[in-house]
C-alpha positions, 0 to 999 in steps of 0.5 A: 490278887497274885504276885509273880516273878518274871525274868529279865536280862540286865545290861550284862545279859545275865537273867534276873527274877523281878517282882511284878505287879499283883494280877487277879487270882481269877479273871471274871467277865464275858472273856472267861467263857468256856466251850461247853457254855457256847455250844447251843448259844447263838449269840456269838453268830451274826447272820447278814440280813437282807438289808445288810446284803443290799448295802454291801451290794450297793458298795460293790457297784459304787466301787466298780463304777469308781474304778477303784482297786483293792488298795483304795478300800477303806470305810469311806470308799466302801460305805455301809451306812446302817450295817456299819453301826452293827459292825461297831457293836461287833467290834466291841464284842471282839475287843471287850467281850467274848473275843470272837464273832461269826458273820454268817451269809455272805453270798460268795457263790453269787459274787465270785472270788473277786467281789467276795474278796472286795466285800470282805475287805470292805467289811474288814475296813470297818473293823480295823486297818489292814496289816501285812501277813507275811514277808511278801506283804500280803494284805489279803492272805489265802489259807489253803493247802499248797503242799508246802514242806513243813520242815523248811524254815519259811513254811507256815502251817496254814499252807498244808492240810495239817492240823494247827496247834493253838496259837495266836497271830501277830496282830489284833484281830485275824479274820477268816472268810470261807470261800470253799470247804474241805471234803472233810475235816478242817473245823475251826477250834478256839479257846479263851486264853483268860479261861485257860489262865483261870484254870492254871491258877486254880490247879498250878499257879506255879506253872502259870507264873512261868508263862509270864517269862519271856519265851524265844519264839522262831520268826520262821525266816521272816526277820525284820532288819536289825532283828534276831531270827527269833523274838522274845515275849511273855505268853501271858502279860498283865497290862493296863488291867487286861490279861493279854496273850501271845502264843505259838508253841510250835515256834517256841519249840523251833527256836529251842531246836534251831537256835542254840543262842536263844535262851533255854527253857527250864523244866518248869517252863516246859511243864507249863507250856505243856499244861497250856496245850493240854487245857486248850484241847479240853473239850470242855474249855474249847469251842469247835465250829464248822465253817460254811461257805460265806462265814466270816470269823473274827478273832481277838488274838490277845485273848483268843487262842485258835487252831484247826483240825487236819482235813482231807481236801477234794481232788479237783483243784477248783473245789479245794478248801479256800479261805481268805484271811485278814489281819486287822489293827483297830484304832480302839484296841487295848494298850499293849506292853512294851515286850510286844514291840519285838513282834508288833513293831509300833504299839500304836493302836491302828498301826501295829502288828503284822510282818514287814521285812527289808523287801516287803512290798504291801500288796493285795492279791487274788492268788498265792504269789 
């Protein structure tokens, strides 16, 4: 076991060191995977078979016959009698296993955009409840290059064609469905935060300990009522027997740049963040996957860091890279530490995560609005 100190503020605002509970020097189990071990291993890829697709087809027909809207989608209105049992096993892999899966073979070219979105939402509803992905309340997100200016406070990196640094999203599970691929690039990259922790503990445990401090993180202009424009939460959290991670290095740095009132990072903390970033980019540790049309990727944010390569898009608008995104809150998710409330709001499994501000109106849309 390993004993660390975490930084906390007292009632007067002064920072003090507090002895934490013991945590393992090394964490074992399926969550501690390395990318080199996953290459050529197809256990994490689940291909839809003919019976799965037939169940989805029947659910789509019943959905339209009932005159339902996307807001009506749930496991009861989008029944998948046999496939749902498989989805329960997949959810267990996500929450208690390696933390990621790829579902392959949704026939999006036959379905078209609308039915693909409905089918995706229907499948997602069997994994968890839908959560808002931005201040506009989008429950069905669109990931594509919108030519957004990243220097603007509210711009998200997924609205550009730029590569993304490794990070986690503000929900339990994030899902992506590939409708169209880029002309070149845009590969998904993931890394196990458990493996990163193990590597840091083996090489520089003093830096691993720094990541248990609370880091100010930019909200990018999406500020819940009564909150500051940044939130503070540790990158690494040892709670209820789990290492739980929440991280966005880009937004930690922008908080340092944009908010002088936010706590200044120490040299050791900055060095720890740099080591984390370097490890995530180690090809021996991370896993790169190329999306095919109809692929659905689901990641457990509490144990998977994800990123994306730069991409070159097609000149024709109708051919450009387009992914649909879901943020999901499963009812059987792990308990989270109190520090997550600053970002997740409620900590109740099945009813937590997402972004909600004063004027947020929850909505589903087939377009970016």
